[in-house]
C-alpha positions in Angstrom: 72.8 -55.1 6.1 69.6 -53.2 5.3 68.6 -50.2 7.4 65.4 -50.7 9.2 62.4 -48.7 7.8 59.4 -47.6 9.8 56.2 -48.9 8.5 53.0 -46.8 8.6 50.0 -49.0 9.4 47.4 -48.8 6.6 43.8 -47.8 7.2 41.3 -49.6 5.2 39.1 -47.3 3.0 36.0 -48.8 4.7 37.3 -47.5 8.0 37.7 -44.0 6.5 34.2 -44.1 5.1 32.9 -45.1 8.5 34.6 -42.1 10.1 33.5 -39.7 7.4 29.8 -40.7 7.3 28.9 -39.2 10.8 30.7 -36.0 9.9 28.8 -35.7 6.6 25.5 -36.4 8.4 26.2 -33.7 11.0 27.1 -31.2 8.2 23.9 -32.1 6.3 21.8 -31.7 9.5 23.4 -28.4 10.4 22.8 -27.1 6.8 19.2 -28.1 7.0 18.8 -26.4 10.4 20.4 -23.2 9.1 18.2 -23.3 6.0 15.0 -24.0 7.9 15.8 -21.5 10.6 16.8 -18.8 8.1 13.7 -19.4 6.0 11.4 -19.3 9.1 13.0 -16.0 10.2 12.6 -14.5 6.7 9.0 -15.6 6.6 8.4 -13.9 9.9 9.9 -10.7 8.4 7.2 -10.9 5.7 4.5 -11.8 8.3 5.3 -8.7 10.4 5.7 -6.3 7.5 2.9 -7.5 5.2 0.3 -9.6 7.1 0.1 -8.3 10.7 -2.6 -5.5 10.8 -1.2 -2.3 12.4 -1.5 1.4 12.0 0.6 3.1 9.4 3.5 4.7 11.3 4.0 8.5 11.4 7.7 9.1 12.2 8.6 12.7 13.2 11.9 13.3 11.6 11.9 17.1 11.1 12.5 20.0 13.4 10.4 23.2 13.4 12.9 26.0 13.5 10.6 29.0 13.4 6.9 29.8 12.9 5.1 33.0 12.0 3.0 35.0 9.6 1.6 31.9 7.8 5.0 30.4 7.3 7.1 27.6 8.9 10.8 27.0 8.8 11.8 23.3 8.8 15.0 21.4 8.8 16.0 20.6 5.3 15.4 17.1 3.8 14.6 15.8 0.4 10.9 15.7 1.3 10.7 19.0 3.2 12.0 20.9 0.2 9.8 19.0 -2.4 7.2 21.3 -4.0 3.6 20.4 -3.6 1.0 20.2 -0.8 1.7 18.1 2.3 0.3 17.6 5.7 2.5 18.5 8.7 1.9 16.6 11.9 3.1 16.8 15.5 1.7 15.2 18.6 -0.3 18.3 19.3 -1.0 20.0 16.0 -1.9 19.3 12.3 -1.4 21.6 9.4 -0.6 21.8 5.7 2.5 23.1 4.0 2.6 24.3 0.4 4.8 26.7 -1.6 8.5 26.6 -0.9 9.5 30.2 -0.1 13.2 29.7 0.4 15.9 27.1 0.9 19.3 27.4 2.5 21.9 24.7 3.3 20.0 23.4 6.3 16.5 24.9 6.4 13.4 25.2 4.2 10.8 27.9 4.6 7.2 27.1 3.4 3.7 28.5 3.4 1.8 27.0 6.4 -1.8 26.6 7.0 -2.7 25.3 10.5 -5.8 23.2 10.9 -5.7 21.9 14.5 -3.5 23.2 17.3 -0.4 25.4 16.8 3.2 24.6 15.8 6.0 26.2 17.8 9.8 26.3 17.3 11.3 23.1 18.7 8.4 20.8 17.7 9.4 17.5 16.1 7.1 17.0 13.1 6.5 14.6 10.2 5.5 15.4 6.6 2.2 13.6 6.0 1.2 12.6 2.5 -2.5 12.4 3.3 -2.5 16.2 3.6 -5.7 16.4 5.6 -6.8 15.2 9.0 -10.0 14.0 10.5 -13.0 13.1 8.3 -14.7 14.8 5.3 -16.5 17.4 7.5 -13.3 18.3 9.5 -11.1 18.4 6.4 -13.4 20.1 3.8 -16.6 21.0 5.5 -18.3 18.3 3.5 -21.4 16.6 5.1 -21.2 12.9 5.3 -22.8 9.9 7.0 -21.2 7.3 9.2 -22.8 4.1 7.8 -22.4 0.4 8.4 -22.0 -2.2 5.7 -23.1 -5.7 6.4 -20.6 -8.4 5.2 -20.2 -12.1 5.6 -18.0 -11.8 8.7 -19.8 -8.9 10.4 -20.4 -5.1 10.1 -18.0 -2.6 8.6 -17.9 1.2 9.3 -17.8 3.4 6.3 -18.1 7.1 5.3 -20.8 8.0 2.8 -20.7 11.4 1.0 -24.0 11.7 -0.8 -24.4 12.6 -4.4 -27.0 12.8 -7.2 -25.6 10.1 -9.5 -26.6 6.4 -9.7 -22.9 5.7 -10.3 -21.1 5.3 -6.9 -17.4 5.6 -6.1 -16.2 3.0 -3.6 -12.8 4.0 -2.2 -10.5 1.2 -0.9 -7.6 2.3 1.3 -4.1 0.7 1.4 -2.1 -0.9 4.2 -3.1 0.2 7.7 -6.1 -0.2 10.0 -7.9 3.1 9.5 -6.6 4.7 6.4 -9.9 6.1 5.0 -8.2 9.5 5.3 -6.5 8.7 2.0 -9.7 9.7 0.3 -9.6 13.2 1.6 -7.1 14.5 -0.9 -9.2 13.8 -4.0 -12.6 14.2 -2.3 -13.4 17.7 -3.5 -12.6 16.7 -7.1 -14.7 13.5 -6.8 -17.6 15.5 -5.5 -17.6 17.5 -8.7 -18.8 14.3 -10.5 -22.0 14.2 -8.5 -21.2 10.5 -7.6 -21.8 9.4 -4.1 -18.5 8.4 -2.4 -18.3 5.4 0.0 -15.0 5.2 1.8 -15.0 1.5 2.8 -13.2 -0.5 5.5 -12.4 -4.2 5.4 -11.6 -7.1 7.8 -8.9 -6.4 10.4 -9.4 -2.6 10.2 -10.1 -0.7 13.4 -13.7 -1.2 14.5 -14.2 -3.8 11.8 -14.5 -7.6 12.2 -11.4 -9.6 12.6 -10.6 -12.4 10.1 -10.3 -15.9 11.5 -6.5 -15.9 11.2 -6.1 -12.2 12.3 -3.8 -11.6 9.3 -4.2 -9.6 6.1 -4.6 -11.7 2.9 -4.1 -8.7 0.5 -7.5 -9.2 -1.2 -7.8 -13.0 -1.2 -10.6 -12.6 1.4 -11.0 -8.8 1.7 -12.6 -8.6 -1.7 -15.8 -9.9 -0.2 -16.0 -6.9 2.1 -15.8 -4.5 -0.9 -18.4 -6.6 -2.7 -20.6 -6.1 0.5 -20.0 -2.3 0.1 -21.3 -2.6 -3.5 -24.4 -4.5 -2.1 -24.9 -1.6 0.3 -24.8 0.9 -2.6 -27.2 -1.2 -4.6 -29.7 -1.1 -1.7 -29.3 2.7 -1.6 -30.1 3.1 -5.3 -26.6 2.6 -7.0 -26.7 1.1 -10.5 -23.0 0.8 -11.1 -19.6 1.7 -9.6 -16.2 3.2 -10.0 -13.7 1.5 -7.7 -10.6 3.5 -6.4 -7.8 1.7 -4.7 -4.7 3.1 -3.1 -1.5 1.0 -2.6 -2.7 -2.4 -1.3 -6.3 -1.5 -2.1 -5.4 -2.3 -5.7 -4.9 -5.9 -4.9 -8.3 -6.1 -3.2 -10.1 -4.5 -6.1 -8.2 -6.6 -8.6 -9.2 -9.8 -6.8 -12.8 -8.6 -6.7 -12.7 -8.1 -10.4 -11.5 -11.7 -10.8 -13.9 -13.3 -8.3 -17.1 -11.3 -7.9 -20.2 -11.9 -9.9 -20.9 -8.2 -9.7 -17.9 -7.3 -11.9 -20.3 -6.3 -14.7 -21.4 -3.4 -12.5 -17.9 -1.8 -12.4 -17.6 1.0 -15.0 -13.9 1.8 -14.3 -11.1 1.5 -11.8 -8.5 4.0 -10.5 -5.3 2.9 -8.8 -2.8 5.1 -7.0 0.7 3.6 -6.3 -0.8 0.2 -6.7 0.5 -3.1 -5.4 -0.2 -5.3 -8.3 2.3 -8.0 -7.4 2.6 -8.8 -3.7 5.7 -11.0 -4.4 7.5 -8.0 -5.9 6.8 -6.0 -2.7 8.1 -9.0 -0.7 11.3 -8.9 -2.7 11.7 -5.2 -2.0 11.3 -5.9 1.7 14.0 -8.6 1.6 16.3 -6.1 -0.1 15.6 -3.4 2.4 16.0 -5.8 5.4 19.2 -7.4 3.8 17.7 -10.9 3.9 20.2 -13.4 2.4 19.1 -14.5 -1.1 19.5 -18.1 -0.1 16.5 -17.9 2.3 14.1 -15.9 0.1 12.4 -18.5 -2.0 12.0 -20.9 0.9 10.6 -18.0 3.0 7.9 -17.2 0.5 7.0 -20.9 0.3 6.7 -20.9 4.1 4.4 -17.8 3.9 2.2 -19.7 1.5 2.0 -22.7 3.8 1.7 -20.8 7.1 -0.6 -17.9 6.1 -2.4 -19.1 2.9 -0.9 -16.5 0.7 -1.2 -17.4 -3.0 1.5 -15.4 -4.7 0.3 -16.3 -8.2 -3.3 -15.2 -7.5 -1.9 -11.8 -6.4 0.2 -11.3 -9.5 -2.0 -9.0 -11.6 0.5 -8.7 -14.4 0.3 -12.4 -15.0 -3.5 -12.2 -14.8 -3.7 -9.1 -17.0 -5.8 -10.9 -19.6 -8.5 -11.4 -17.0 -9.2 -7.7 -16.7 -12.0 -6.1 -18.9 -12.6 -2.7 -17.4 -10.8 0.6 -18.0 -8.0 1.3 -15.5 -6.3 4.6 -14.7 -3.0 4.2 -12.8 -1.1 7.0 -11.0 2.4 5.9 -10.1 5.6 7.6 -9.0 8.8 6.8 -10.7 10.6 6.9 -7.3 8.2 4.6 -5.5 10.2 2.6 -3.0 7.4 0.3 -1.9 5.5 -0.7 -5.0 8.0 -0.4 -7.9 6.6 1.4 -11.0 8.0 -1.3 -13.3 5.0 -3.5 -12.3 2.5 -0.9 -13.4 4.5 -0.4 -16.6 4.3 -4.1 -17.3 0.5 -4.0 -16.6 0.1 -1.1 -19.1 2.1 -3.0 -21.7 0.1 -6.2 -21.2 -3.3 -4.5 -21.7 -2.7 -1.2 -23.4 -6.3 -0.8 -24.5 -7.5 -0.8 -20.9 -4.7 0.8 -18.9 -3.8 4.5 -18.8 -0.6 5.0 -16.9 0.1 8.5 -15.5 3.7 8.7 -14.3 4.9 11.3 -11.8 8.4 12.1 -10.6 7.7 11.2 -6.9 7.4 8.4 -4.3 4.7 6.1 -3.0 1.3 7.7 -2.7 2.8 11.2 -3.4 1.3 11.8 -6.9 -1.5 14.1 -5.7 0.8 15.9 -3.3 3.4 16.7 -6.0 0.9 18.2 -8.4 -2.8 18.3 -7.2 -4.0 20.3 -10.2 -2.6 17.8 -12.8 -3.8 14.8 -10.7 -7.3 16.0 -10.5 -7.5 17.0 -14.2 -6.4 13.5 -15.2 -8.7 11.9 -12.8 -11.8 13.9 -13.9 -11.0 13.4 -17.6 -10.8 9.6 -17.1 -14.0 9.5 -15.1 -15.8 11.6 -17.8 -14.6 9.2 -20.5 -15.6 6.0 -18.6 -18.9 7.1 -16.8 -20.2 10.1 -18.8 -21.4 11.7 -15.5 -18.6 14.2 -15.0 -19.5 17.8 -15.9 
């Protein structure tokens, strides 16, 4: 007699497939939701850091430990012990520090020059790369005019420092909403050339017209505002121009050189810590913010769709063959915002046009680190490209 055996009912494969299909659909939907949500979040990171106009932050991160006899003792950091000339800013005072007199384990003593207000022990201060406060008159005793440039979206305030030459300098500041102060470091050297200097503003700056979207476009629209500054100069007797752009101002000037019919009036260009590939800056932001790599490409695509950012048009290395004016680039090897590798690639792509001056410092710090060297290189380049420098 055979032992009874338990039988396991068989489940048709069709039934298994029917059970698995809803689970698969749910997984696919969840994956899509995660991808879309992550990409949207990452695109908002770029929106907030790159496209929303806001003032450049000044973060007090140093303590004033002692002040007296033209010296200040600061808590020690990499920047506070770096030789060169730097601004020193507190909520109630502004000054300038220069020579490092002494360094101990936790403090740095430097030469101090106070411009406005007084520093006292216990102040919380920030090192300021712009090195000067106010306007040309306040910073250097240089007379200037507050002028208004008429553009296609409204009227733009600008500083005009008069000069005798018919070649004008137009200065284009970087990211921020009122960063014309960037021109103050090199202003005395530029005045030696005899060229009038126009420190321009552009859409979405303070006291300037807003763009329709309210967002920065990194030159895709702002170049028209700099062309309007050139038109202003032409009405005042300018015959040609030198364009100087710091950081993101380089993207604006580069786009103008590609788009403007007035490009033939540009004698030469000077860039300091230039952004020449906005996509590279975006990648640096992703790294700094620890954005997962799986979201990055989709996020940049969303930025293109949501905010009309054309990454390819803002890649100046890929467009290097379109440049036909001499370019001087100052760039720090430790730049954490606009990597120097992009400027190196630009110089390699058009070596007959680009002169790259490398410095061992960070973003927009080349003048601060060695003002004498910076101004010598600048004036020599302007002499070679304009002939107006004594």
